N, C-alpha and C positions, 0 to 999 in steps of 0.2 A: 504494499500500500504506500510505501515511501513516506514522505513528510506531509501528506495531505491533511488529514484530520486526526487529532490526538485526543486522549482522555482529558476531560475538563474543558474542552473547547465548547463555545456556544455555537449552535447550528440552527438553521432554518430548514424545515421540511418543505421540499419544492413540489412533490407529487403525491398522489394517493389520497386516502381518506383524511390523513392528518395534515394536509397541505396548509401552510401558513403558520403552523405552530413552531415556537422556538423552544429550545431546551439545551441542557448541558449534557455532554457525552459522559456516560457512566463507564462504559467499557467498549473496547474495540476488539472485534474478532477478526484477526488478519487472515485466517484460513479461508473464510468464505466472504470476506469484505463486508461484514455487517457490523452495525453499531447499536448499542443500547443507549437510548436517550431518556433522560429523566422526565417522567410523567407524560410521555408521548407513546402512542401505539400500545395502549393498555389492553391486556387480555385477562380473562378469568380462568384460573387453572384449578381443577378439582384435585385436592391433595388428600392422601390417606394420612392418618395420624402417624407421626414418626418422632424421632428425637428432636429434630429441628422444628417441626410443627406438631406440638403435643396435642393440640385440639383437632387439627385436620380441617377439612371444610373447603370453602372456595376462597382462593388467594388471588388478589389482583396484583399483576406485575407487568413490567414492560416487555414487549416482544421486540426482537431485533429488526432494524430496517437496513436495506442495502445502502451502501455509501453513495451510490449514484443518485439517490433520492433526496439527498441533503446538500446544503451549501454552508460553508463556514461563514459566520458573522464576524466581521472585523471588529476588534475591540476599540480601535481608534475612530473609524468613521461610522460604525454601527450599521453597516450595510452588508447584505449577503454578497460574497465575493469568491472568486477562485483564488488559489494561492500560486505564487511564483516562488522560485528558489534562487538564492544568491549565495555565493561562497565568499566568506570574509578573508582577510589577509592571513589569518592564522589557520586557514583550511577548514573552518567550521561552516557547515551548511545551515542556512536559516530560511524560514518561511517569510514571504512578503505578501502584502495585500496587492492585488492587481488593480484596484481602484485608486487607493490613496498612496500606494508605494511605501507604506510604513512596515516596519518589522513586526511580525506577530510572534509573541512569546510571553 
């Protein structure tokens, strides 16, 4: 997945039933390019009682979204944007906003 979207980034959902919602990335699954976004794409899961869920019952949790369905929200200009990459003098690779050209970190 490269340097596109990382954990704790703010993103905007661009397609699907959740279109227009913003949220913070909880987890990134690099194997299948999916993201878990806080309070977005909620599902109800029926759980049996276990050590983790002593009561059991219906648990509401986030379902993963494909990374192609979200855009990073730039913290500086607060707009959804694509990311560019620049290499600093010390060889470190950084993400930049394609709209305002600011460093994202």
